[in-house]
N, C-alpha and C positions, 0 to 999 in steps of 0.2 A: 504494500500500500504506500503510495507516494504522498506523505503528509508529514508535517513538522510537529513534533511533540517533545516536551521536556520531561514529562512523566506519563505513565499510562493513564492517569486521571485526566491530565490535560489533553491527551490524545482522544480520549473518549468524549470529553467535552467539545473538542474541536469538531469531531464527527457529527455530533448532534446539534451543536450550536451554529456552526458555520455553513454546513451543507456542502463543503468542498468534496467533489468527487474526483479523485486524482488517480491516474493509472500507475501501474508499476512498470519496470523495465526501461527506465530512462537511462540510456547509456551514452555518456558524454565524453567528448575529447576536447580539451582546452588548449588553445594556442595563445601563449602568453602567460608568464608566471609571476608577474608583478602584483601590485596590490589588488587590482581588479580581477586578475586571474584567481587569486585566493578567495575573493568574495564570491565569484561564480562557483568555485569548487565547493565552498562551504554550503552554498545554497543547494547545489545538486545533491550533496550528501545528506544534509538534514531533511531534505524533502523526499528522501527515499531512493534517489537515483544513485548511479555509480559513475565515478570518474575513471574511465577506462585507461586514458592515456593523456599525457601532456607533452607539448612541444614548446620550445623557446628559441631564442636567437642562436643558441648553441646546444649541442647534446649535453655538455657539462652542466649548463644552467638548468636544463630540463631534469637531469638526474638529481641535482641538488634540491630542486623545488618539489619533486614528486612526493617524497615522504610527507612533507608539510601539507600538501594538497590531497593526501591520501589517494594518490593515483595508482592505478594498477601497474603502470609502466611509464617510463620516459622514452620518447622516440627521438631519433637523430635528425629527422627532417619533417617539415610540415606536411609534405605530400604523403608521408608514411601514415600519419595520423588520419588525414582526410580519406585515404584509400582503405583504411582498416575495416574489415568486415564486422567487427564487434563495436564500432562506433556509429551511432545513429544520428547524433546531434553534435555539431561542431560549434564551440563557443569561441568567438574571435575577440581576444583581449589584447591586441597588439597596438602599437602606435597607429595613428589614424590613416597614414598614407598606405598602409598595408591592408586595410579593411576590404577594399573592393577585390583585390587580387585573390586573397584567401577565400573570401565568401563565394566568388564566382567559381573557384576551383571546387569548393565543397558542394555547391549546388550541382555542378556538372557530375560529381560523383554520387549524386542522389541523396545527399545529406540535408537534413534540416539545419538551420543556422540561427544562432543567437549572436548578434554582432553589436559590440559596444558602439555608443554614440560619440561623436557624430558618425552616422552610417557611412559617409564618405566625405572626402575633402571638397568635392564639387557636386552640385545638385545633379548634373548630368550623369555622373558616376552612380549616384544613389538611385536615379531613375533606372539605370541599366540593371542594378541589383534587384529592384522591385520587379522588373520585367522578367529577369532570369528565374526568380523564385516562383513567380506566377506561372510561367511557361512550364517549369519542371514540376509544378504541383507540390512543392515543399513548403514547410512553414518557415518564415523568416520573422524574427522578433528583435526588438531593440529595447534595452533596459531603461525605459522612462519609468523608473521604479517608484517615484513619488506618487504615482497613481494608486499605489497599493496600500497607502495609509488609509485605514478605515475612516478617519475623519475627513479625508478628501472625498471618499465615496459618499459620505453623508452630505458634504457640501454640494457635490454634483447632483444628488437627488433633490436637495432643497431648491437649487437654482433651476434645474430642468423641469421640476414639477410646478414651478410658478409660485412656490411658497414665499419667496422674497419679493415677488412682483417683477415688473419689467426692469431689466438691468439697465442702469444709466451710466455706470462708471466701473472701470477695472484698473487696478494699480498694484504695484508691489516692487519687490526687489529680490535679487539673489546676490548675497555678499559673502566673500571669503577673504582670508588674509594670507594664504600660504605663499603668495608671490609678492608680498608687500615690500620686501627689501631687495636692493640691487644684488645682493649675494644669493638670493633665491633663484633657482634655475630648474629647468625640466625640459624634456624633449618636446613638450607641447609649445614651448616658446619659439621653436624653429619652424617656420612655415613649410619647410621641406618634409618634416615629419608630422606636424600637427595640422597643417592647412593654413589658409590665409587668415582665417578667424580663429582666435584662441578663446578669450573669455566668453564671447557670445556662443560660439559653437560648442564649447565645453559645458557651460552652466546656463547660459541664456536660453539655450534650446530646451532645457528642462523647464524653465519658468514658462516659456510660451506654450509648451506642450501641456503643462498643468492648467494654464488659463483656458486653452481651447477645450481640454478634456472636461473641465468643470462646467463651463458655460455652454458648450456646443456651438459656440460662435467662433468664426475664424478671423484672424487679423487680415484685413483686406489691403491696407496701405500703411506705410510707416515713414517716420522721419527719425534718423538716428545720428548721433555723434559718437565718435570713438576717441580714446586718448591712451597713449602709451606713456605711463608715468616714469618707469624705469627704462631709459633708452639703451642701457647696457646691463647685462646680467651675467654673473658667473663667468662661464667660458665665452659668452657672446660679447667680447670686448673689442673685436676688430671692426665690427659693423653694428649699426644701430639695430635694436630689436624691432622687428617689422610687424609683430602681432600686438593686438590691443590688450591693455590691462583693464579697461572699463568701457562701458557703453551706457549712454542715456538714450532712451527710446520713447517716442510718443507714437501712438497708433490709432487707427480707426478700424473697427471690425466691419464685416460685411453687413451686419445689421445696423451699422451706424453708431455704435457705442464707442466713446472715446476712452483712451487709457494711456498710462505711462508705466515705465519700468526702468530700474537702474540695475546694471549688472557690473560687478566688480570682483576682482581677485586681489585687490590691494587695500582692503579696508580692515585695519588692525583691530583685533578682538572679535571679528565676525568669522567664525570657523566654517559654518555651512548654513547660513541663515537665508533660507528661501521663504519669502513672505508674500502672500497673495490675499488681496481683499477685493470683494465684489459687492457693489452697492446696488440695491434694487429699490423700487418705489416703496416697498413695505419694510424691508430689512436689509442689513449688511451682514456679510460673512467674512471672517478673517482667519487665515491658517498660517501658522509659523512652524516650519519644518523642524526647528530646534526644540519645539514643544509640541510634538506630534500627537500627543494624547488628547489635545484640546481643540475645540472649534468655537470661536467667539461668534455670537449672533447678537446684533444690536438693532434696536428699534427706537422710535420716538418716545415711547412710554416705558422703556426699560431694556436692559440687556441681560444676556445670560451666557454662561460658559458651559458648553456641552463637553462631556468627557467620554472617552472610549469605553463603552460597556456593552458587551454582547447582548445583555438582557434588555437594553433600551434602544439600541441602534436599529435602524431599518434593516430589512433582510439582506439587501444588497451590500450594506456596510458591514453588518455583523459577520458576513461570510469571510471577511478578511481579519476579523478580530480573533486571532489564533489562540490567545490565552485569556484567562479571566481578567476582569477589571481590576485595576490596582497593580497589575504586573506589566510594567511598561514595555511596549513594542517600539521598535525603531527601524533604522535603515536596513540592517541585515534581514529583519523580518519581512520588509517590503521585497527585498531581493528573493527571499525564499518563496513568497507568494507569487512573484513574477515567474519563477522557474516552474512552480506547480502549474500555473495557468498555461505556460508554454508546453509543458508535458501533456496537459489535457488537450491542447490544440493538436499536438503531434499525434495523439491517439484518435483524433478525428472530431473533436467537439470544442471549437474555439470559444472560450468564455468571453462575455461582454467586457470591453475595456482593455483587452490585451493589446499592447503597443506593437505594431507590426512594422515591416520595412516601409510601408506607405507613410507611417508616422515619422520614420527616420528621414524619408525624402522630404516631408513637410518641414522638418527642422533644418535641413540643408538649404531649402529654398528661402526660408526666413533669414538664415544667416547670410546668404548671398545678397538678399535685399537690404539688410543692415549695412553691409560693406558698401554696396552701391549707393545707398543714400548718404552715408558718411563721406564718400568720395565726391559725390556730386553736390552735396549740401541741398538736396531736394527731397520731396516726398517720392516714394517708390511704391509701385503696386506689387503685391505679393501674389505669385501664381496660385491659383485655386486647385 
């Protein structure tokens, strides 16, 4: 049974409370053994699947990482993992510029694919990946995992059911500080590895995905400004850093709703603060990813703080409340739920709200529109 539990009691509660119907036999191969590779491996295992094999930039790196990822074996080359008969799903956790190449090879081998975001460094490449997966009839998913917070599902239900009234305003931010110092460096800084957009493609895509997921409304046009605060970083001292540290964004949705967002990887003290607020005619809703057990609902005559409790949440939200109230769920739990839903889709029954390659393409299109707007200093239409 593919399901997460910390005790037999919790497992039994999850089975009766959440209604998750998850298949067994999820056999994964993971390409990439860094932080995200470890997160994927953990999600596969605690969800009842098996990490069959891992591949990395070198055979030595794969061998060193395999025990910590509880992988059955380390392989010398990516193609060996992709072509393995006992691997059904390939998880791509490499630097961004390798996503398309590895994903297309896996699809050609008949594998389902979980590919980290951004799905590709160019929207045209992401579109090719969507087309390939569709043509091959395989499942392709992207870890927009903040969708799997139960309180986000509750916000989505309230907005889409009309409970907060007609939406008038959307705003928020996604702030981090891990690149706030000139000495901070990472492969994502280099456009050859990470792509032309860094801060927005990396975390701004999460914010936009969550906005559109909650509201069901798409960003139709946007005006953006970008800034590179640290022009030189670590080893990048011979030439100025070419990717952005922060983005300010104003937008209008297809339904005509206005909104703003601030995206930053250079905000000291903000570790991973994704904040989203949606204001309707009758009420406003606000979610803070650093306090994911809560959803604020405000009105003219009073406000209230809703907490994650499987006993009081709606059915679609309680489905992802994997443990009882008072036992905090977080980022890894979201990833676990994402893998569970991916496995369910692989088994032939895609759950509602599963982020697919099409959503990854959407993120790439918005990122390109952001860069185009910042370059031209004009409003830019976002492809639908």
